[in-house]
MARDREN-183294 format. One record per atom (N, C-alpha, C): residue in one letter; x, y, z. Coordinates in steps of 0.05 Angstrom, whole numbers. Layout:
<sites>
 type     c1     c2     c3
    A      X      Y      Z
...
</sites>
This chain:
<sites>
 type     c1     c2     c3
    X     17    -24      0
    X      0      0      0
    X     18     25      0
    X      9     45    -14
    X     24     70    -16
    X     20     87      9
    X     42     97     20
    X     40    114     44
    X     35    143     35
    X     25    159     53
    X     20    187     47
    X     46    203     42
    X     68    194     53
    X     93    208     49
    X    107    203     23
    X     97    183      7
    X    110    176    -18
    X    103    197    -39
    X    122    204    -55
    X    117    222    -77
    X    135    214   -101
    X    127    223   -124
    X    140    215   -148
    X    150    240   -163
    X    176    239   -170
    X    187    261   -186
    X    181    255   -215
    X    180    276   -231
    X    174    273   -260
    X    196    257   -274
    X    220    258   -263
    X    242    243   -275
    X    240    213   -272
    X    225    204   -252
    X    223    175   -247
    X    209    160   -270
    X    184    168   -277
    X    172    154   -300
    X    187    159   -326
    X    201    182   -328
    X    216    188   -352
    X    239    169   -356
    X    248    156   -334
    X    270    137   -337
    X    263    113   -354
    X    237    107   -356
    X    229     84   -372
    X    229     90   -402
    X    229    115   -410
    X    227    121   -439
    X    249    110   -456
    X    275    113   -448
    X    296    101   -464
    X    294     70   -465
    X    287     58   -443
    X    285     29   -442
    X    262     19   -460
    X    240     33   -459
    X    217     25   -475
    X    223     29   -505
    X    237     50   -512
    X    244     55   -540
    X    262     32   -551
    X    282     25   -535
    X    299      3   -543
    X    284    -23   -545
    X    266    -28   -526
    X    251    -53   -527
    X    233    -54   -552
    X    220    -31   -559
    X    203    -30   -582
    X    220    -35   -608
    X    244    -25   -609
    X    261    -30   -632
    X    267    -60   -634
    X    274    -72   -611
    X    279   -100   -611
    X    254   -116   -618
    X    231   -109   -607
    X    207   -124   -613
    X    199   -121   -643
    X    203    -98   -654
    X    196    -93   -682
    X    215   -109   -700
    X    240   -110   -693
    X    260   -125   -709
    X    253   -155   -708
    X    245   -165   -685
    X    237   -193   -682
    X    213   -199   -699
    X    193   -180   -698
    X    169   -184   -714
    X    175   -184   -744
    X    191   -165   -753
    X    197   -164   -782
    X    213   -189   -791
    X    231   -198   -774
    X    246   -222   -781
    X    228   -247   -783
    X    210   -249   -763
    X    191   -272   -764
    X    172   -270   -787
    X    163   -246   -794
    X    145   -243   -817
    X    158   -253   -843
    X    183   -245   -847
    X    198   -254   -871
    X    202   -285   -870
    X    209   -295   -847
    X    213   -324   -845
    X    187   -339   -850
    X    165   -330   -840
    X    140   -343   -844
    X    132   -343   -874
    X    137   -320   -887
    X    131   -319   -916
    X    147   -339   -932
    X    173   -342   -925
    X    190   -361   -938
    X    182   -390   -932
    X    176   -395   -907
    X    167   -422   -899
    X    140   -429   -913
    X    123   -410   -914
    X     97   -415   -927
    X    100   -421   -957
    X    118   -406   -970
    X    123   -412   -998
    X    135   -440  -1002
    X    154   -447   -984
    X    166   -473   -985
    X    146   -495   -980
    X    128   -490   -960
    X    108   -510   -953
    X     88   -514   -976
    X     81   -493   -990
    X     63   -496  -1013
    X     76   -513  -1035
    X    102   -511  -1038
    X    116   -527  -1058
    X    120   -556  -1050
    X    127   -560  -1024
    X    136   -587  -1015
    X    116   -602   -997
    X     98   -587   -983
    X     79   -599   -964
    X     94   -616   -943
    X    117   -607   -934
    X    134   -621   -915
    X    124   -617   -887
    X    121   -639   -872
    X    111   -637   -844
    X    130   -621   -826
    X    156   -622   -833
    X    176   -607   -818
    X    170   -577   -820
    X    163   -568   -844
    X    157   -540   -848
    X    132   -532   -833
    X    112   -550   -832
    X     88   -544   -817
    X     94   -541   -787
    X    112   -557   -776
    X    119   -555   -748
    X    133   -528   -743
    X    150   -520   -762
    X    163   -494   -760
    X    143   -471   -760
    X    123   -473   -778
    X    103   -452   -780
    X     86   -451   -754
    X     80   -473   -742
    X     65   -474   -717
    X     81   -460   -695
    X    107   -466   -694
    X    125   -453   -675
    X    125   -423   -678
    X    127   -414   -703
    X    127   -385   -709
    X    101   -372   -702
    X     79   -386   -705
    X     53   -375   -698
    X     53   -368   -668
    X     62   -385   -651
    X     64   -380   -622
    X     81   -356   -617
    X    103   -354   -631
    X    122   -332   -626
    X    110   -306   -635
    X     94   -306   -656
    X     82   -281   -665
    X     61   -271   -645
    X     46   -289   -633
    X     26   -282   -613
    X     41   -269   -589
    X     63   -280   -581
    X     79   -269   -559
    X     90   -242   -566
    X     99   -238   -590
    X    111   -212   -598
    X     89   -191   -598
    X     66   -198   -608
    X     44   -178   -607
    X     37   -171   -578
    X     37   -191   -561
    X     32   -186   -533
    X     53   -168   -520
    X     79   -173   -527
    X    101   -157   -517
    X     97   -128   -526
    X     90   -124   -551
    X     86    -97   -562
    X     63    -83   -548
    X     40    -97   -545
    X     17    -85   -532
    X     23    -78   -503
    X     35    -96   -488
    X     41    -90   -460
    X     61    -67   -458
    X     81    -66   -476
    X    100    -45   -476
    X     88    -18   -482
    X     69    -18   -502
    X     55      7   -509
    X     38     17   -486
    X     24     -1   -473
    X      8      7   -450
    X     25     18   -427
    X     48      5   -424
    X     67     15   -404
    X     76     43   -410
    X     82     48   -435
    X     91     75   -443
    X     68     95   -439
    X     44     88   -446
    X     21    106   -443
    X     17    112   -413
    X     19     93   -396
    X     16     98   -368
    X     39    114   -356
    X     63    112   -367
    X     85    130   -359
    X     78    159   -366
    X     67    163   -390
    X     59    190   -398
    X     38    200   -379
    X     18    184   -373
    X     -4    192   -354
    X      8    198   -327
    X     27    182   -319
    X     40    187   -293
    X     55    214   -293
    X     69    220   -314
    X     83    245   -316
    X     64    269   -316
    X     43    266   -331
    X     22    287   -331
    X     10    291   -303
    X      6    268   -289
    X     -4    269   -262
    X     15    283   -243
    X     41    279   -247
    X     60    292   -230
    X     59    322   -235
    X     57    330   -261
    X     56    358   -268
    X     30    371   -256
    X      8    355   -258
    X    -17    365   -247
    X    -20    361   -217
    X      2    354   -204
    X      2    350   -175
    X    -19    330   -165
    X    -22    309   -180
    X    -40    287   -173
    X    -22    263   -165
    X     -9    266   -142
    X     11    247   -133
    X      2    218   -132
    X    -22    214   -121
    X    -31    186   -118
    X    -36    174   -145
    X    -48    189   -164
    X    -53    178   -191
    X    -26    173   -205
    X     -6    191   -200
    X     20    187   -212
    X     33    161   -202
    X     31    156   -176
    X     43    132   -165
    X     29    107   -175
    X      3    108   -176
    X    -13     84   -185
    X     -7     78   -214
    X     -8     99   -231
    X     -3     93   -260
    X     26     85   -265
    X     44     96   -250
    X     72     88   -254
    X     76     59   -244
    X     64     52   -222
    X     66     25   -212
    X     54      5   -232
    X     31     11   -244
    X     19     -6   -264
    X     37     -8   -289
    X     49     15   -296
    X     67     16   -319
    X     91     -3   -315
    X    102     -3   -291
    X    124    -21   -285
    X    115    -50   -286
    X     91    -56   -276
    X     81    -83   -278
    X     77    -92   -307
    X     66    -75   -323
    X     62    -81   -351
    X     89    -85   -366
    X    109    -69   -359
    X    135    -72   -371
    X    147    -99   -362
    X    143   -107   -337
    X    152   -133   -328
    X    138   -155   -343
    X    112   -153   -348
    X     98   -174   -363
    X    108   -175   -392
    X    114   -151   -403
    X    125   -150   -431
    X    152   -165   -432
    X    168   -160   -412
    X    194   -174   -411
    X    191   -204   -406
    X    171   -212   -391
    X    166   -240   -387
    X    158   -253   -413
    X    142   -239   -429
    X    134   -250   -456
    X    159   -252   -473
    X    177   -233   -471
    X    202   -234   -486
    X    218   -259   -479
    X    221   -264   -453
    X    235   -288   -444
    X    222   -313   -454
    X    196   -315   -453
    X    181   -338   -463
    X    185   -341   -493
    X    184   -319   -508
    X    188   -320   -537
    X    216   -329   -544
    X    236   -319   -529
    X    264   -328   -534
    X    266   -358   -529
    X    253   -368   -508
    X    254   -396   -502
    X    242   -412   -525
    X    219   -403   -535
    X    205   -417   -557
    X    222   -416   -583
    X    236   -394   -586
    X    252   -391   -611
    X    273   -414   -613
    X    282   -423   -590
    X    300   -446   -590
    X    286   -471   -600
    X    259   -472   -597
    X    244   -495   -607
    X    246   -498   -636
    X    247   -476   -651
    X    251   -478   -680
    X    277   -492   -687
    X    297   -485   -672
    X    323   -498   -678
    X    323   -527   -670
    X    309   -533   -648
    X    306   -561   -639
    X    292   -578   -660
    X    272   -566   -673
    X    257   -580   -694
    X    276   -587   -717
    X    292   -568   -725
    X    311   -572   -747
    X    332   -594   -739
    X    342   -592   -715
    X    362   -611   -706
    X    350   -639   -705
    X    326   -641   -695
    X    312   -668   -693
    X    308   -679   -721
    X    300   -662   -740
    X    296   -671   -767
    X    322   -681   -780
    X    344   -667   -774
    X    370   -676   -785
    X    378   -702   -773
    X    374   -706   -747
    X    381   -730   -733
    X    364   -754   -743
    X    338   -748   -749
    X    320   -769   -758
    X    321   -774   -788
    X    337   -757   -802
    X    339   -760   -831
    X    316   -750   -847
    X    299   -732   -835
    X    277   -720   -849
    X    287   -698   -868
    X    268   -689   -885
    X    274   -666   -902
    X    291   -673   -926
    X    293   -699   -933
    X    309   -706   -956
    X    293   -705   -981
</sites>
């Protein structure tokens, strides 16, 4: 619970802006890379109908959902940081603390999605390695 003595400086929510910008750049790059990969895999799948390619596409579908979630949570976090800063300027200390706290929570969730997506990305490599070990894709 927030105590009456707690206050928030305008610089505190502003500290998240550089981090959020870098995360969005990273998230966007991941999204663009996956989009190109999916297009290539889809083209290959239409030509070959290989089950290995379908497993890869299913893996990428999960990753895309996570990346969209990361972007949404990050955007909401940024929006709440802005509201928090406006609240500080408007001397609405309690609102500033609450919105900033929620922004931090959303950023944490966004990062948790990133960790999960990175874990799943290893699944794509495991699929390829398993196929090579099993002699598939010939």
